[in-house]
N, C-alpha and C positions, 0 to 999 in steps of 0.2 A: 437180893442176890444171895445165893446159897453157898457158892464155893469160889475158890481162887480163879478158876477158869472163867466164870461169869464176870468176875471183877475185871480180869485182864481184857475180856471182850468189850467191856464198857469204857475203856480208856478213850477219852475224847468226848464222852457224853456228860450231860449235866446230871449230877447226883446229889442226893441228900444223905449225909453221914451223921448218925447219932453216936456220940461217944459217951463215956461215963460222965463228963462234965458239961459238954456243949453239943450243939447241933450246927453242922456246917452245910452250906448249899453252894455248889459251884461246879466247875468243870474238872473232871478227873483227868489229870495230866499224865500220871504214871502210877504203876504198881510194881514195885520190885523190892526184894529183900524184906518182905512182909511189912512194907511201909507204903501208904497211899500219899500221893501229892495232889492236893486239890487247890485250884485257883479260885479264891473267893473275892467278892466285891465288898469292901468296907468303906462306906461313905464316898463312893466314887473312885476309890483306889483299889487296884487289883493286888492281891497278896497271895503268896503261895504258902500253904499250910501242910506240914508233914504230919501224918496220923499213923501211929503204929497199929498194926492189925489187932493186937491184943487189947487195945483201948476201944475198939469199935463194938457197939452194942447192936447196931442195925445199919445197913446200907441199902439204898434203893435208887432206882432212876427217878428223876424229878422233872417237872415241867418248869421251864424258865418263863417267868411272867414279866 
């Protein structure tokens, strides 16, 4: 995804987000105030992670397996 509009259009989709330190894969719940909220699955438990736009190296749509 190249810009903020594409990210906003992807709310509700399954995404892969690479940050400086980690890679997250989950459902993009929201994007506001330059912060993404992604719901990820950690050992069977759903957790919401907030990611600042400045920490993102790459974000793309992903396929849930």
